[in-house]
C-alpha positions in Angstrom: 112.2 135.8 140.2 112.6 135.0 136.9 112.2 131.5 137.9 109.2 132.0 139.8 107.2 133.5 136.6 108.2 130.4 134.3 106.9 128.0 137.1 103.5 130.1 137.0 104.0 129.9 133.4 104.0 126.1 133.4 101.1 125.4 136.1 98.9 127.6 133.4 99.7 125.1 131.0 98.8 122.0 132.5 95.7 123.5 134.1 94.7 124.0 131.1 93.1 120.3 129.8 90.8 120.6 132.5 90.0 124.4 132.0 88.8 123.9 128.3 86.0 122.0 126.6 86.2 119.0 125.8 85.5 119.7 122.4 88.9 121.5 121.9 90.9 120.8 119.5 94.6 120.9 118.1 96.0 122.6 115.0 99.3 122.9 113.0 99.8 125.4 110.8 102.3 126.7 108.5 104.0 129.5 106.0 106.8 130.4 104.1 108.9 132.2 107.2 109.4 132.2 110.7 108.7 135.2 113.1 111.3 137.2 113.3 111.4 137.4 117.4 109.0 136.9 119.7 109.6 140.5 121.2 106.5 142.8 120.2 108.5 145.3 119.6 111.7 144.7 118.2 110.4 144.0 114.4 108.5 146.1 111.7 108.2 142.6 110.1 104.8 142.3 109.0 104.5 138.4 109.4 105.8 139.2 112.9 103.4 141.5 113.8 100.8 139.1 113.2 102.0 136.6 114.8 102.9 138.1 117.8 99.1 139.5 118.3 97.9 135.9 119.2 99.8 136.4 122.5 100.0 140.0 122.9 97.3 142.4 122.8 96.9 146.2 122.5 94.0 148.7 123.6 92.5 147.5 120.7 92.7 145.2 118.0 91.4 144.6 114.2 88.4 142.0 113.2 88.7 140.2 110.4 86.9 142.6 108.1 89.8 145.0 110.0 87.3 147.4 111.4 88.3 148.2 114.9 87.0 146.5 117.9 87.7 146.8 121.5 90.4 144.8 123.2 92.4 145.7 126.1 90.5 149.1 126.1 86.5 148.8 126.5 85.8 152.0 125.5 87.2 155.3 124.6 86.3 159.0 123.7 88.0 162.3 122.6 88.4 165.2 125.5 90.2 167.3 123.5 91.2 167.3 119.4 94.6 165.6 120.7 94.1 163.9 123.6 91.8 160.6 123.7 90.7 158.7 126.9 90.8 155.3 127.1 89.0 153.2 129.9 90.9 150.2 130.4 89.2 146.5 130.7 89.0 145.0 134.6 90.1 141.8 135.5 92.4 140.9 132.7 95.7 138.9 133.9 98.7 138.4 131.9 99.6 134.6 131.3 101.7 134.7 134.0 99.1 135.7 136.6 99.5 139.4 136.8 97.4 141.8 136.8 97.0 144.0 134.1 96.7 147.9 134.3 97.7 151.5 133.7 101.0 151.3 134.7 101.9 148.4 131.8 100.3 150.5 129.4 102.6 153.6 130.1 105.9 151.5 130.4 105.3 150.2 127.0 104.7 153.3 125.7 108.6 153.9 127.3 109.5 150.8 126.1 108.2 151.1 122.3 110.2 154.3 122.5 113.7 152.4 123.4 116.9 152.5 121.2 115.9 148.6 120.0 112.7 149.2 119.0 111.3 148.7 114.8 107.5 149.7 116.0 108.3 153.2 117.4 108.0 154.6 113.9 104.7 152.9 113.6 103.6 155.0 117.0 105.4 158.2 115.9 102.2 160.3 116.2 102.1 159.6 119.4 103.3 162.4 122.2 102.4 160.9 125.2 100.5 158.2 127.4 99.6 159.1 130.9 97.7 157.1 134.0 94.6 159.1 135.3 94.2 155.6 137.6 94.4 152.3 137.6 91.9 151.5 134.7 92.3 154.5 132.6 94.9 156.0 130.6 95.3 159.4 128.1 96.8 159.3 124.9 97.9 162.8 123.1 98.9 163.0 119.9 101.2 165.7 118.5 98.6 167.1 116.3 94.6 165.9 116.0 94.8 162.2 114.5 92.0 160.6 113.4 93.4 157.2 112.9 94.8 156.9 115.8 92.8 153.7 117.1 94.6 152.2 113.6 98.0 153.1 114.9 97.5 152.1 118.4 97.1 148.1 117.1 100.7 148.3 117.4 100.8 149.3 121.0 101.0 145.5 122.1 101.2 145.8 125.9 104.2 143.8 128.2 104.2 143.5 131.6 105.7 146.1 133.8 106.7 143.8 136.5 108.0 140.8 134.2 110.2 142.7 132.0 111.8 144.4 134.8 112.4 141.1 136.7 113.3 139.5 133.5 115.8 142.6 132.2 113.8 142.9 129.5 112.4 146.8 129.8 114.0 147.4 126.2 113.3 146.3 123.2 115.7 143.5 121.7 117.7 145.4 119.3 117.6 142.3 116.2 119.4 144.7 113.8 122.5 144.9 116.6 121.8 141.1 117.2 121.2 142.1 120.6 118.9 139.6 122.0 116.8 139.8 125.8 114.8 137.7 127.3 111.9 138.7 125.3 113.3 137.7 122.3 112.2 134.2 122.8 109.9 134.3 126.0 106.4 135.5 126.5 104.1 137.0 128.3 101.0 138.7 127.3 97.3 138.8 127.9 96.3 137.5 124.5 94.3 134.4 123.6 97.5 132.1 123.2 100.5 131.1 125.6 103.8 130.1 124.1 104.8 126.9 125.2 108.1 126.3 123.3 110.0 128.3 121.0 112.7 126.5 117.7 113.8 129.3 115.6 112.7 128.3 112.2 111.5 124.8 113.5 108.7 124.8 115.4 106.8 127.3 117.8 103.9 125.9 120.3 101.1 127.4 121.8 98.0 126.4 124.3 95.3 128.7 124.7 95.1 130.8 127.4 92.2 129.2 129.9 91.6 132.8 131.4 91.4 134.9 128.7 89.2 138.4 128.6 87.5 137.5 125.8 84.3 135.1 127.3 83.1 134.5 123.7 85.6 131.9 123.1 85.5 132.3 119.4 88.1 129.3 118.9 87.7 126.0 120.2 91.5 125.4 120.2 93.6 123.9 122.7 97.2 123.6 121.4 98.5 125.2 118.1 102.1 124.3 116.6 103.1 126.5 113.8 106.3 125.0 111.6 107.6 127.3 109.1 108.5 125.4 105.5 110.2 128.2 103.3 109.6 125.4 100.0 106.5 126.1 98.5 106.7 122.4 97.4 106.9 121.1 100.8 104.3 123.4 102.3 102.0 121.8 99.7 103.1 118.3 100.6 102.8 119.1 104.0 99.5 120.3 103.8 98.0 117.1 101.7 100.1 114.6 103.6 98.2 116.0 106.8 101.5 117.1 108.5 99.9 120.5 108.9 96.3 121.4 109.0 96.5 124.9 107.9 99.0 127.1 105.1 98.7 130.5 104.8 101.1 130.7 102.4 100.1 128.5 99.1 101.5 128.9 95.9 99.5 130.3 93.1 100.7 127.0 90.8 99.4 124.9 93.5 96.0 126.0 93.5 94.0 123.7 90.9 95.9 120.5 92.4 94.8 121.1 95.9 91.2 122.1 94.7 91.1 118.8 93.1 91.6 116.8 96.5 88.2 116.3 98.3 90.3 116.8 101.6 91.0 120.1 101.6 89.3 123.9 101.2 91.0 126.8 99.7 89.7 130.4 101.0 91.4 133.5 98.3 91.0 136.9 97.8 92.9 140.4 97.2 95.5 141.3 99.7 95.8 144.8 100.8 99.5 144.6 99.1 99.8 146.6 95.9 102.4 145.7 93.6 103.9 148.9 91.8 106.8 149.7 89.7 109.1 152.5 91.0 111.9 154.4 89.2 114.9 156.7 90.4 113.0 160.6 90.5 116.1 161.9 92.2 119.3 161.8 90.3 120.3 163.8 87.2 121.6 160.4 85.6 120.5 156.7 86.4 122.8 154.4 88.1 122.3 151.5 86.0 121.1 153.2 82.2 123.0 153.6 78.9 121.3 157.4 78.9 124.0 159.7 80.0 123.9 163.4 81.3 120.0 162.9 82.1 117.7 161.1 83.5 114.8 159.9 81.5 112.6 159.0 84.5 112.0 162.9 85.4 110.0 163.4 81.7 106.4 162.8 82.4 106.5 161.7 78.7 108.5 158.7 79.8 106.7 157.7 82.8 103.1 157.4 80.8 105.0 155.9 78.1 106.0 153.1 80.4 102.5 152.8 82.1 101.0 152.7 78.6 103.4 149.6 77.5 102.4 147.5 80.5 99.1 145.3 80.2 97.9 144.6 83.5 95.4 142.3 82.5 97.8 140.1 80.3 100.1 140.0 83.8 96.7 138.6 85.5 96.4 136.1 82.4 99.7 134.8 81.7 101.6 135.0 84.8 99.7 135.4 88.2 97.0 132.7 86.6 94.0 135.0 86.9 94.8 135.0 90.6 95.0 139.4 90.7 93.3 142.4 90.9 94.7 145.0 88.5 94.8 148.1 90.5 94.9 151.9 89.3 96.1 153.2 92.2 98.4 152.1 95.1 96.0 151.7 97.9 94.1 148.9 97.9 90.2 149.3 97.7 89.9 147.6 101.2 92.2 150.3 103.3 90.6 153.0 105.4 89.6 156.0 103.2 90.8 154.0 100.1 89.4 156.6 96.9 87.7 153.8 94.8 86.2 155.8 92.5 90.0 156.5 91.3 90.5 152.4 91.1 90.7 152.8 86.9 93.8 153.0 85.1 94.4 156.7 84.3 96.0 155.6 80.7 94.8 152.9 78.8 97.2 150.0 77.3 98.6 151.2 74.0 102.3 150.4 73.1 102.0 152.7 69.8 101.1 155.7 71.6 104.2 154.2 74.3 106.1 154.6 71.1 105.0 158.2 70.7 105.6 159.7 73.8 109.0 158.3 74.0 109.8 159.8 70.5 108.1 162.9 71.5 110.5 162.8 74.8 113.4 162.3 72.6 114.0 158.7 73.3 113.1 157.5 69.4 115.1 154.6 69.6 114.2 153.9 73.2 117.2 153.2 76.2 118.0 150.9 78.3 117.6 150.3 82.1 118.9 148.1 84.9 115.6 146.9 86.8 115.5 145.4 90.1 113.7 142.8 91.5 113.6 139.6 94.5 113.6 136.3 93.9 111.0 135.5 96.1 108.5 138.0 98.7 106.0 139.1 95.4 103.8 136.4 94.2 105.5 135.3 91.1 108.2 137.9 91.4 110.7 136.6 88.9 108.0 135.8 86.2 106.6 139.4 86.9 109.9 141.3 86.3 110.6 138.8 83.1 107.3 140.1 81.9 107.3 143.6 82.6 111.3 143.9 80.8 109.1 142.1 77.5 106.2 144.6 77.4 108.8 147.8 77.7 111.5 146.1 75.3 108.4 145.8 72.8 108.4 149.7 72.8 112.3 150.4 72.9 113.1 150.1 76.3 115.3 147.7 77.0 115.6 146.0 80.2 118.5 144.6 82.5 117.1 142.4 84.9 118.9 142.4 88.1 116.7 139.6 89.9 118.4 139.1 93.4 117.9 137.4 96.5 115.4 139.5 99.0 117.7 140.9 101.2 119.6 141.8 98.6 117.1 144.0 97.0 115.8 145.6 100.6 119.4 147.0 100.8 118.9 148.3 97.3 116.0 150.1 98.3 116.6 151.2 101.3 120.3 152.5 99.8 118.2 153.7 97.0 121.0 152.0 94.8 118.5 151.5 91.9 116.8 152.9 88.5 113.9 150.9 88.0 112.5 148.3 90.5 109.6 146.3 91.7 108.1 147.4 95.1 104.8 147.1 97.6 103.5 148.1 100.3 100.2 147.0 102.4 99.4 150.2 104.3 100.1 148.3 107.8 100.0 148.2 110.4 97.8 151.2 110.0 95.2 149.4 107.3 94.6 153.0 105.9 95.3 155.0 102.5 97.6 157.6 104.8 100.0 154.9 105.3 100.9 154.7 101.4 100.5 158.3 101.0 103.0 158.8 103.7 105.8 156.1 103.2 105.7 156.0 99.7 104.8 158.8 97.7 105.9 161.8 100.2 108.7 163.8 99.6 111.5 162.2 101.8 112.3 163.2 105.2 113.4 162.4 108.4 109.6 161.3 109.0 108.2 161.5 106.2 108.7 158.9 103.0 110.6 156.4 104.2 109.6 153.8 101.8 109.9 156.4 98.9 113.1 154.8 97.2 112.7 156.7 93.9 112.5 159.6 96.0 109.6 161.1 94.1 108.7 164.4 95.1 105.8 166.9 94.7 105.5 170.1 96.7 102.0 170.3 95.3 100.9 166.5 96.7 102.9 167.3 100.1 100.8 170.0 101.2 97.9 167.4 101.6 99.9 165.2 104.1 99.5 167.4 107.0 95.9 167.9 106.2 94.8 164.4 105.7 96.9 163.7 109.1 95.0 165.8 111.1 91.4 166.3 109.7 89.1 164.5 112.1 85.7 164.8 109.9 85.7 161.5 107.8 84.2 162.7 105.0 86.2 165.9 104.6 89.4 163.4 104.9 88.4 161.6 102.4 88.1 164.0 100.4 91.5 165.4 100.5 92.9 161.5 100.2 91.1 161.7 96.7 92.4 165.0 95.6 96.2 164.1 97.1 95.9 160.7 95.1 94.7 162.3 92.0 97.7 164.5 92.0 99.7 161.4 92.3 98.8 159.2 89.5 98.3 162.0 86.9 102.1 162.6 87.8 103.2 158.8 88.0 105.0 158.9 90.7 104.7 154.8 90.3 103.3 152.7 88.2 100.6 150.5 90.1 99.8 146.8 88.9 97.9 145.0 90.8 96.9 143.6 94.2 98.0 139.7 94.7 96.5 137.4 96.5 95.8 136.3 99.4 95.5 131.9 99.1 94.8 129.8 102.4 94.3 125.9 102.9 92.9 124.2 105.4 92.0 120.8 106.2 88.1 120.3 105.4 85.7 120.7 108.8 88.4 123.8 109.6 86.9 127.5 109.5 89.1 130.2 109.2 88.2 133.9 109.0 90.8 135.6 105.8 91.4 139.2 105.9 93.3 141.3 103.3 96.1 141.8 105.8 97.2 138.1 105.3 96.9 137.6 109.4 96.1 134.3 110.4 93.8 135.5 114.2 94.0 132.2 115.7 91.2 133.3 117.9 88.7 133.4 114.8 89.9 129.6 114.3 87.6 126.8 114.7 87.7 123.0 114.1 85.4 120.2 113.8 
């Protein structure tokens, strides 16, 4: 059966030229990393999640403004506070020609909950997915859940019969280096069909001539993706014409690219907010000269650190003007974001910071190790160096521990840290609750998965189940505002800024940039 499926796919690729208009174009694009896997359920990497949505689809999708729109479901309604009924789109075909239906949705839900799946945590509020008939499914949530549609963006549907035929009924477990057929082969319903894949070298796609979205928003026939890790090489590849689009443009190359007549830049704030976190839990810090106590447990110390950091100077001197200073960890572009609170709770004031430290019992300051990645965040090293200098001016001597990103991630996961830089984009839900739940909530089996500093505030925690279940939008937004007010006054973290999304393309290529930094190929047109 596997051979039959591959033959069908090859026939679709061959027939593409006849199915697409004569004006169809090719596109080559690049980023600084490759997708971890083509299995839509085996990774929770933000880039990978975005990459595979050009092949696989869910019942709903985000547009470039992060508004929900129909995809494999044409419509939906709540039948009870915890049951949503979805009417599936008829006539949809998988890339191998098989018909899409309710059985595939139910199968996908089971696959998402298989041992190797890393996206099941993104769908943990769903209790059950049930087939009503061939084109109707009911989705039951564990509690009333107002942001189910946002969460469902990650329920990328796979063909039940194709998965069974290719022994891919469970997600490939990449954490254990256990691959299956779906790791390097695809069969979605989406706008593009994967033609070939060479990991870390090139992945090629062709447009799906039978895509259900008859708006045909793009005019692409062939797409090649080539990951290029080196910043300098990505930029030179764009300037020399090796690639047409880069979605990972270094800030330092912006002026150089703007000076060229053949390149257009698209730039805006990313959902990702960069913040400082600290160890709130230990009675004595792992990396500090303070013995017998933890200075970060004292609010005055946290306030002093907040007032010692000049976010405007970071924007000007480190980020070259390409950042948006933040007063909360929640981007104003996230659903439910309390925009009224996006003003710094304390002003930059080194003198006030020194007094706060003295009042807290540290008139001569103290030393602390700071964990930073050498990549991933825009200007990671420079940002940490600048923050270390600012803190040293008020007496907090920072010993920088700049390490490869893998080591930094391990530290965050194992809480092997004292003071650290971190980020969160509120994805994949694109909702304020994602940050409050993942980063601020007290760590449990289901809450606070990214709360590496183990901050805990019972008063704040009381808001999480209320926000998660409030169906009235106005009431829910008020709850978010009240929760964020508690968190920011307590300074669980020190928000710094939203970093930039910078894309570049040859002139004549129209891109629709989104603050989630996802290139939606079905929105690209080439003149």
